[in-house]
C-alpha positions in Angstrom: 34.1 137.2 -122.6 33.6 139.3 -119.5 36.3 141.7 -118.5 36.2 140.6 -114.9 36.9 137.0 -115.8 39.8 137.8 -118.2 43.3 136.6 -117.2 45.1 139.7 -118.4 48.5 138.6 -117.4 48.2 135.6 -119.8 46.2 137.3 -122.4 48.5 140.2 -123.0 51.9 139.7 -124.6 54.3 142.6 -124.7 56.5 142.2 -127.8 57.4 143.8 -131.1 59.0 147.2 -131.9 58.7 150.4 -129.8 58.6 151.2 -126.1 56.7 149.0 -123.7 53.6 151.3 -123.5 53.3 151.1 -127.3 53.6 147.3 -127.1 50.9 147.1 -124.4 48.6 149.4 -126.4 48.8 147.0 -129.4 48.1 144.0 -127.2 45.1 145.7 -125.6 43.6 146.7 -128.9 43.5 143.0 -129.9 42.3 141.8 -126.5 39.4 144.1 -126.0 37.8 143.3 -129.3 36.5 140.2 -127.6 35.0 142.1 -124.7 31.5 143.5 -124.4 30.8 147.2 -124.6 31.2 148.6 -121.1 33.4 145.8 -119.7 35.9 147.1 -117.2 39.6 146.7 -117.7 41.9 146.2 -114.7 43.1 149.2 -112.6 46.5 150.4 -113.8 48.2 149.4 -110.6 46.8 145.8 -110.8 47.7 145.3 -114.5 51.2 146.6 -113.9 51.7 144.1 -111.1 50.2 141.3 -113.3 52.5 142.1 -116.2 55.6 143.0 -114.2 56.0 146.5 -115.6 55.7 150.0 -114.2 52.3 151.6 -113.6 53.4 154.4 -116.0 53.5 152.0 -118.9 49.9 151.0 -118.2 48.6 154.5 -117.8 50.2 155.6 -121.0 48.7 152.6 -122.9 45.3 153.3 -121.4 45.5 157.0 -122.3 46.4 156.1 -125.9 43.4 153.8 -126.3 41.1 156.4 -124.6 42.2 158.9 -127.2 41.6 156.4 -130.0 38.1 155.6 -128.7 38.8 152.0 -127.7 38.4 152.8 -124.0 36.3 155.1 -121.9 38.1 156.6 -118.9 36.4 158.7 -116.3 37.8 160.2 -113.1 36.7 158.2 -110.1 35.3 155.2 -112.1 36.8 152.1 -113.8 38.2 152.4 -117.3 35.8 150.5 -119.6 35.6 149.2 -123.2 33.9 151.4 -125.7 33.0 149.6 -128.9 34.5 151.4 -131.9 31.8 151.9 -134.5 29.0 150.9 -132.1 25.5 151.9 -133.1 24.7 152.8 -129.5 23.8 156.4 -128.8 26.8 158.5 -128.0 27.1 159.4 -124.4 27.1 163.1 -123.6 30.5 164.5 -122.6 31.2 164.5 -118.9 32.0 168.0 -117.8 35.5 168.4 -116.4 35.4 169.4 -112.8 38.1 171.9 -112.1 39.8 171.5 -108.7 39.2 174.3 -106.3 42.7 174.0 -105.0 45.5 173.0 -107.4 48.5 171.4 -105.5 49.8 169.6 -108.5 53.5 170.4 -109.2 54.8 172.1 -112.3 53.3 175.6 -112.3 54.5 179.0 -111.0 52.2 181.6 -109.6 50.2 182.6 -112.7 48.4 185.3 -110.7 51.6 187.2 -110.5 52.7 187.0 -114.1 54.2 190.5 -114.8 51.6 191.4 -117.4 52.4 195.1 -117.6 56.2 194.7 -117.7 55.9 192.0 -120.3 53.5 194.0 -122.4 55.9 197.0 -122.2 58.8 194.7 -123.4 56.7 193.5 -126.4 55.7 197.1 -127.3 59.3 198.2 -127.0 60.5 195.5 -129.3 57.8 196.2 -131.9 58.6 199.9 -131.8 62.4 199.6 -132.1 63.3 196.3 -133.8 64.6 196.7 -137.4 62.5 195.2 -140.1 65.1 192.6 -140.7 64.2 191.0 -137.4 60.7 190.4 -138.5 61.7 187.6 -141.0 62.0 183.9 -140.3 63.9 183.2 -137.1 67.3 181.6 -137.2 67.3 177.9 -136.1 69.4 178.6 -133.0 67.5 181.7 -132.0 68.0 185.4 -132.2 71.6 186.5 -131.6 70.5 189.2 -129.1 68.6 186.7 -126.8 71.4 184.1 -127.2 74.0 186.6 -126.0 71.7 187.8 -123.2 71.0 184.3 -121.9 74.7 183.4 -122.1 75.6 186.4 -119.9 72.7 185.6 -117.5 73.8 182.0 -117.1 77.4 183.0 -116.5 76.4 185.7 -113.9 73.7 183.8 -112.0 74.4 180.1 -112.5 78.1 179.9 -112.9 77.8 178.4 -116.3 80.6 178.5 -118.9 79.1 179.1 -122.3 79.1 181.4 -125.3 76.8 179.2 -127.3 73.1 179.1 -126.3 70.4 177.7 -128.5 66.9 179.1 -127.9 64.1 176.5 -127.9 60.5 176.0 -126.9 61.2 174.8 -123.4 63.1 172.0 -121.6 61.0 169.3 -123.2 61.7 170.7 -126.7 65.4 171.0 -125.9 65.7 167.5 -124.6 63.9 166.1 -127.6 66.2 167.9 -130.0 69.4 166.8 -128.1 68.1 163.2 -128.1 67.8 163.4 -131.8 71.3 164.6 -132.1 72.5 161.8 -129.7 70.9 159.2 -132.0 72.6 160.7 -135.0 75.9 160.0 -133.2 74.9 156.4 -132.4 74.0 157.0 -128.7 70.7 155.3 -128.3 70.1 154.9 -124.6 69.5 157.6 -121.9 69.8 157.1 -118.2 67.2 159.1 -116.2 66.6 159.8 -112.5 64.1 157.4 -110.9 61.8 159.0 -109.7 62.0 161.9 -112.2 60.1 163.9 -114.8 58.2 161.2 -116.8 57.3 163.9 -119.3 61.0 164.1 -120.3 61.2 160.3 -120.4 58.4 160.3 -122.9 60.1 163.0 -124.9 63.3 161.0 -125.1 61.3 157.8 -126.0 59.6 159.7 -128.9 62.9 160.1 -130.6 63.6 156.3 -130.3 65.9 156.5 -127.3 65.8 153.6 -124.8 65.3 154.7 -121.2 67.4 153.4 -118.3 65.9 154.5 -114.9 68.6 155.0 -112.2 67.7 155.2 -108.5 67.9 158.5 -106.6 68.8 158.6 -102.9 69.5 161.4 -100.4 72.7 162.3 -102.4 71.0 162.4 -105.8 71.3 160.1 -108.7 73.4 157.0 -107.9 76.0 157.4 -110.7 77.6 154.0 -110.0 74.3 152.3 -111.1 74.2 153.8 -114.6 74.1 150.7 -116.8 77.3 149.8 -118.7 77.1 150.9 -122.3 74.9 153.9 -121.6 76.6 157.2 -122.6 74.0 159.9 -121.9 72.2 160.8 -118.6 69.5 163.3 -117.8 69.8 164.9 -114.3 68.4 167.7 -112.2 71.3 168.3 -109.8 70.3 171.7 -108.3 66.9 170.5 -107.1 66.0 167.0 -108.1 62.4 166.5 -109.2 60.5 165.2 -107.3 62.5 164.3 -104.2 64.0 167.7 -103.8 67.6 166.4 -103.1 70.7 168.3 -104.2 73.4 166.3 -106.0 76.2 165.8 -103.4 79.7 167.0 -104.2 80.8 163.3 -104.2 78.2 162.4 -106.8 78.9 165.6 -108.9 82.5 164.5 -109.1 81.5 161.0 -110.0 79.1 162.2 -112.7 81.8 164.3 -114.4 84.3 161.4 -114.1 81.7 159.0 -115.6 80.9 161.2 -118.6 84.5 161.7 -119.4 85.2 157.9 -119.1 82.3 157.0 -121.5 82.9 159.9 -123.9 79.2 160.8 -123.5 76.9 163.7 -122.6 75.2 164.9 -119.4 71.8 166.6 -120.0 71.5 169.0 -117.0 68.0 170.3 -116.4 68.6 173.3 -114.1 65.2 172.7 -112.6 64.0 175.1 -109.8 67.5 176.5 -109.4 66.1 180.0 -109.1 64.2 179.1 -105.9 66.4 178.1 -103.0 65.3 179.2 -99.5 67.9 178.0 -97.0 71.1 179.1 -98.9 72.4 180.1 -102.3 71.8 177.4 -104.9 74.8 175.4 -106.0 76.3 176.2 -109.4 75.8 174.1 -112.5 77.6 170.9 -113.3 78.0 172.4 -116.8 80.4 175.0 -115.3 82.6 172.1 -114.2 82.9 170.5 -117.7 81.2 172.7 -120.4 82.6 170.4 -123.1 80.5 167.4 -121.9 77.4 168.9 -120.3 74.3 170.4 -122.0 72.5 172.8 -119.7 68.7 173.2 -120.1 66.5 176.0 -118.7 63.3 177.8 -119.4 60.9 180.5 -118.1 58.1 177.9 -117.6 58.6 177.8 -113.8 59.6 181.4 -113.4 57.2 183.3 -115.6 54.8 181.0 -117.4 54.8 177.9 -119.6 52.5 179.8 -122.0 55.5 181.7 -123.3 57.2 178.6 -124.7 60.7 180.0 -124.2 63.7 177.9 -123.2 67.4 177.4 -123.9 70.2 174.9 -124.2 73.8 175.8 -123.5 75.6 173.3 -125.7 79.1 171.9 -125.9 80.8 173.3 -129.1 80.8 170.0 -130.9 77.0 169.6 -130.9 74.5 171.1 -133.2 70.7 170.8 -133.1 67.9 170.7 -135.6 64.5 172.3 -135.1 62.9 175.7 -135.0 63.2 178.6 -132.6 60.2 180.3 -131.0 58.8 183.5 -132.5 61.3 186.4 -132.8 59.1 189.0 -131.1 58.8 186.8 -128.0 62.6 186.1 -128.0 63.4 189.8 -128.2 60.8 190.6 -125.4 62.6 188.1 -123.1 66.0 189.6 -124.0 64.7 193.1 -123.1 63.1 191.9 -119.9 66.4 190.3 -118.8 68.5 193.3 -119.9 66.4 195.8 -118.1 66.7 193.9 -114.8 63.0 193.1 -114.8 63.6 189.4 -114.7 65.9 189.6 -111.7 63.4 191.8 -109.8 60.6 189.4 -110.6 62.6 186.4 -109.3 63.5 188.3 -106.1 59.8 189.0 -105.4 58.8 185.5 -106.3 61.3 183.9 -103.9 59.9 185.9 -101.0 56.4 185.0 -102.0 57.0 181.3 -102.4 59.1 181.0 -99.2 56.2 182.6 -97.2 53.7 180.3 -98.9 55.8 177.2 -98.3 56.1 178.1 -94.6 52.4 178.5 -94.3 51.7 175.2 -96.1 54.2 173.3 -93.9 52.6 174.8 -90.7 49.1 174.0 -92.0 49.9 170.4 -92.7 50.8 169.9 -89.0 52.9 167.0 -87.8 53.3 165.5 -91.3 56.4 163.7 -92.7 57.7 166.1 -95.3 60.8 166.3 -97.5 62.2 168.4 -100.3 60.9 171.6 -98.9 64.2 173.6 -98.9 63.8 174.7 -102.5 61.6 174.8 -105.5 57.8 175.0 -105.8 56.8 171.6 -104.4 57.4 169.3 -101.4 56.8 165.5 -100.8 54.3 164.4 -98.2 55.0 160.8 -97.0 51.9 158.7 -96.1 51.0 155.7 -94.0 48.2 154.6 -96.4 47.8 154.1 -100.2 48.7 157.3 -102.0 46.2 156.6 -104.9 43.4 156.4 -102.4 44.4 159.7 -100.7 44.7 161.3 -104.1 41.2 160.1 -105.1 39.8 161.3 -101.8 41.5 164.6 -102.1 40.1 165.0 -105.6 36.6 164.5 -104.3 37.2 167.3 -101.9 38.4 169.6 -104.7 42.1 169.3 -104.0 44.4 168.2 -106.9 47.6 166.5 -105.9 50.1 164.1 -107.6 51.0 160.6 -106.6 54.8 160.1 -106.3 54.3 156.7 -108.1 53.4 158.8 -111.2 57.1 159.7 -111.4 58.6 156.3 -110.7 59.4 153.4 -112.9 57.9 151.0 -110.3 55.6 151.6 -107.2 57.3 152.6 -104.0 56.6 153.9 -100.5 53.3 155.9 -100.5 53.8 159.6 -100.9 52.2 162.7 -102.6 54.0 165.5 -104.5 52.4 168.8 -103.5 53.0 171.9 -105.6 52.4 175.3 -104.0 53.6 177.5 -106.9 50.1 178.2 -108.2 48.2 177.9 -104.9 46.4 181.0 -103.9 47.7 182.5 -100.6 44.2 182.7 -99.1 43.6 179.0 -99.8 46.6 177.5 -98.2 45.0 176.6 -94.8 41.8 175.4 -96.5 43.6 173.2 -99.0 45.8 171.7 -96.2 42.8 171.0 -94.0 41.0 169.2 -96.8 44.2 167.2 -97.6 44.6 166.2 -94.0 41.0 164.9 -94.0 41.7 162.9 -97.2 44.8 161.4 -95.7 42.8 160.3 -92.7 
């Protein structure tokens, strides 16, 4: 049976337990056993249209089967069947070509990580911490860092909290809160669409069902949260990836909704530290600390390699899991207490604003949105975004397709991150991207 002649929409049946991408992976395992080695499977966008599901579902299923050895996926080429247990000679690994210019969102400027000040904080902790601090960390985190973070959030973000749990980052925190939600019988989570699909997957991994809710120029449309859903994940300060700020009307509606359903708002304080046109709005958590869990991390301000984040929890909630290493926790506490973290953020804001301005100028008369804050912007296109992304990749420029963060395809656009883009490469990267966009 040749892959090009297969009626995939009829052949594949999505059923059984688990999320849709797991159902599709099971169906594909069965289907490709009848295909020849090297047969091409449909492009993810085409199969998503045939099956009536999101492209994300297909890409996740393909990635799972590539990892298991059923499929062979290569950048710039079709995904093909690889016979498990075939006697054919193994193909040599294809070297991964690193992009010369990384405009994918999600990273801060790693070149300006405060290495010396962080090393000083670690040395200070090792020199002064009592030996009792070198044992197993408490599940909620070290008391010193918890108190330091609570004070920081009250001072800088208008949060109302005395109870902060230290975790490995926002993804870890969301995963732990979703487990707690399920223990209380809350099994569905509304999410912003488009939004961070990484957090969608984290919630799904705990058994939560996902309800995508549209985002417009006021933020998440609270009135479209499905009836029966009692938890919602939002990024009100700077929505990812659209860049919108949750409007006062929607903020009030969100608080009214969570009180009405007796549920929980999971507030990801994404990119709140980087606002360029005015001061960032305060947290929703400060409005109703008894029904909002506030998440944050140093992944976008210092580095994701540190693996340090926090959750400000309503008092009635407790989380399972493990805190990060104590030495790292105490180093962050010292860094914040010394004022080093505030100074780092002030310098970073100036650097990112200047880089954003240069990128906007270099892109020329392009349709842009979401540039007022954060470390990314959205470039709206007149042609297929996947084609532009592929063409840009061939030129050494890494970008993200907005469809990668949607539950279903929409108007073509790219998400451009400039956090980790070298200053001396801004104009070159923009020129190559303009060429790719045609």
